[in-house]
C-alpha atoms as one frame of an Amber mdcrd trajectory, in Angstrom:
protein
 -19.399  -6.895  20.561 -17.196  -7.905  23.512 -15.614 -10.604  21.368 -14.552
  -8.066  18.731 -13.052  -5.770  21.360 -11.234  -8.708  22.901  -9.761  -9.625
  19.491  -8.543  -6.084  18.809  -7.099  -5.738  22.309  -5.356  -9.103  22.080
  -3.938  -8.268  18.650  -2.389  -5.020  19.899  -1.028  -6.372  23.192   0.524
  -9.467  21.640   2.052  -7.824  18.568   5.362  -6.917  20.273   5.502 -10.349
  21.923   5.163 -12.053  18.548   7.954  -9.939  17.090  10.369 -10.899  19.892
   9.419 -14.553  20.412   8.414 -16.178  17.149  10.900 -16.955  14.412   8.508
 -16.754  11.469   7.289 -13.286  12.391   5.637 -12.279   9.145   3.634 -15.499
   8.819   2.235 -15.244  12.341   1.430 -11.545  12.073  -0.284 -12.083   8.733
  -2.271 -15.002  10.143  -3.372 -12.978  13.184  -4.362 -10.039  11.015  -6.336
 -12.384   8.783  -8.276 -13.631  11.815  -9.138 -10.070  12.807 -10.151  -9.248
   9.231 -12.496 -12.227   9.201 -13.943 -11.159  12.556 -14.409  -7.659  11.161
 -16.186  -9.082   8.114 -18.573 -11.021  10.346 -19.174  -7.857  12.370 -19.973
  -5.994   9.154 -22.638  -8.586   8.351 -23.995  -8.269  11.891 -24.063  -4.474
  11.610 -25.989  -4.709   8.351 -28.587  -6.932  10.041 -28.809  -4.570  13.010
 -29.445  -1.619  10.703 -32.182  -3.585   8.981 -33.726  -4.475  12.364 -33.558
  -0.807  13.347 -35.379   0.214  10.195 -38.078  -2.362  10.888 -38.500  -1.127
  14.489 -38.802   2.478  13.350 -41.370   1.472  10.760 -43.302  -0.450  13.421
 -43.283   2.616  15.667 -44.600   4.790  12.862 -47.441   2.306  12.208 -48.337
   2.095  15.911 -48.430   5.891  16.271 -50.844   6.032  13.358 -53.008   3.447
  15.140 -52.994   5.599  18.300 -54.288   8.527  16.283 -56.875   6.253  14.666
 -58.216   4.889  17.989 -58.315   8.433  19.395 -60.485   9.496  16.474 -62.725
   6.460  16.902 -63.121   7.104  20.623 -64.151  10.701  19.981 -66.590   9.672
  17.282 -68.162   6.969  19.484 -68.344   8.968  22.730 -71.758  10.570  22.076
 -73.236   7.461  20.470 -71.857   4.490  22.389 -69.798   5.224  25.510 -68.890
   1.565  26.012 -67.536   1.407  22.499 -65.620   4.629  23.069 -64.047   3.231
  26.240 -62.946   0.126  24.344 -61.267   2.399  21.787 -59.397   4.120  24.641
 -58.239   0.707  25.934 -56.904  -0.150  22.502 -55.125   3.191  22.338 -53.472
   2.711  25.739 -52.390  -0.849  24.908 -50.764   0.406  21.720 -49.075   3.242
  23.630 -47.550   0.702  26.065 -46.236  -1.273  23.097 -44.826   1.928  21.631
 -43.006   2.621  24.903 -41.460  -0.864  24.919 -40.347  -0.647  21.301 -38.947
   2.858  21.816 -36.773   1.560  24.658 -35.624  -1.348  22.515 -34.916   1.025
  19.654 -32.788   3.279  21.881 -30.723   0.303  23.090 -30.483  -0.978  19.544
 -29.301   2.409  18.237 -26.698   2.635  21.002 -25.396  -0.857  20.233 -25.349
  -0.118  16.504 -23.332   3.035  17.122 -20.834   1.157  19.299 -20.408  -1.566
  16.716 -19.845   1.035  13.992 -17.160   2.734  16.093 -15.498  -0.611  16.862
 -15.330  -1.440  13.161 -13.682   1.933  12.477 -11.113   1.180  15.205 -10.481
  -2.299  13.792  -9.988  -0.937  10.280  -7.649   1.813  11.487  -5.629  -0.600
  13.605  -5.336  -3.104  10.779  -4.100  -0.332   8.490  -1.412   0.688  10.969
  -0.387  -2.922  11.611  -0.219  -3.547   7.880   2.077  -0.538   7.499   4.237
  -1.689  10.402   4.449  -5.209   8.974   5.498  -3.848   5.577   8.135  -1.624
   7.184   9.561  -4.547   9.155   9.465  -6.722   6.043  11.545  -4.110   4.211
  14.022  -3.847   7.090  14.331  -7.631   7.236  15.027  -7.852   3.495  17.734
  -5.198   3.845  19.262  -6.953   6.853  19.300 -10.278   5.028  20.931  -8.647
   2.011  23.637  -7.126   4.213  24.153 -10.390   6.044  24.645 -12.210   2.751
  27.693 -10.006   2.107  29.592 -11.278   5.116  30.040 -14.274   7.352  31.613
 -14.710  10.762  35.238 -14.112   9.656  34.444 -11.433   7.096  35.948 -13.359
   4.173  33.085 -12.791   1.751  33.558  -9.023   1.526  37.331  -9.342   1.118
  36.821 -11.935  -1.620  34.453  -9.584  -3.445  37.056  -6.798  -3.185  39.697
  -9.108  -4.647  37.393  -9.966  -7.548  36.961  -6.256  -8.305  40.741  -5.733
  -8.133  41.395  -8.578 -10.571  38.651  -7.294 -12.844  40.093  -3.780 -12.846
  43.627  -5.157 -13.507  42.413  -7.155 -16.495  40.616  -4.128 -17.927  43.756
  -2.038 -17.479  45.802  -4.656 -19.382  43.287  -4.579 -22.246  43.463  -0.785
 -22.328  47.299  -0.793 -22.428  47.353  -3.378 -25.222  44.827  -1.419 -27.246
  46.835   1.769 -26.738  50.039   0.075 -27.913  48.347  -1.216 -31.050  46.965
   2.224 -31.706  50.432   3.772 -31.299  51.929   1.193 -33.709  49.253   1.972
 -36.234  49.882   5.674 -35.873  53.670   5.237 -36.420  53.101   3.226 -39.568
  50.666   5.757 -40.890  53.092   8.552 -40.134  55.815   6.763 -42.095  53.545
   6.338 -45.108  52.391   9.916 -44.878  55.919  11.233 -44.695  57.010   9.128
 -47.690  53.999  10.215 -49.726  54.615  13.848 -48.920  58.310  13.561 -49.869
  57.423  11.908 -53.186  54.940  14.645 -53.956  57.511  17.312 -53.177  60.082
  15.640 -55.458  57.550  15.505 -58.286  56.805  19.150 -57.827  60.531  20.018
 -57.830  61.076  17.960 -60.976  58.273  19.782 -62.698  59.636  23.060 -61.551
  63.163  22.259 -62.915  61.824  21.153 -66.290  59.786  24.297 -66.853  61.278
  27.173 -68.967  62.378  30.277 -67.194  59.937  33.156 -67.410  60.842  35.932
 -69.943  62.096  39.213 -68.565  60.444  42.272 -70.075  62.650  45.291 -70.917
  61.189  48.579 -69.856
């Protein structure tokens, strides 16, 4: 029990120290948490055994109390017939009652210890959950910091180089867009020329037809 409390106390008190002193923070924190998890697992096994022992003690007490009742009945039944035998039954009853008293005291201590161990395991589980969340948060912050650091060095050239790459990229795209626009304009001019010529030819054909047609007759009223 004391060992488990010492582990949990040491884990909490040394967590900030590990963050500030050790380079491979995540590895050490994970290793320490693993040790506490293993200790908690062993405590779970111990708690299971304690609960089993408690059940056995309570069963023993129930059996002994039945024996007390039995020896009381035997003493009463033997009192009128054989006093010596009745007195021996009383001795047996008292001896069993002393044993009951001893086991009851053990059972109270056992129950108290079992309760403490259960509470300690709840504390360990809660603390591990919070430490796991804190580790994950720091891991995320570290990944972000490393990503930001990768964008720059001591003289800040990396960011400026990236900006220049974007500028060149944008310039090249603009050139492509201008070229495409020019080609489109050339295509439109050529199409306009053909369209104009086709329309003029059609108009001439229509005029020719119109000139070759006889004049309409004028009706006299």
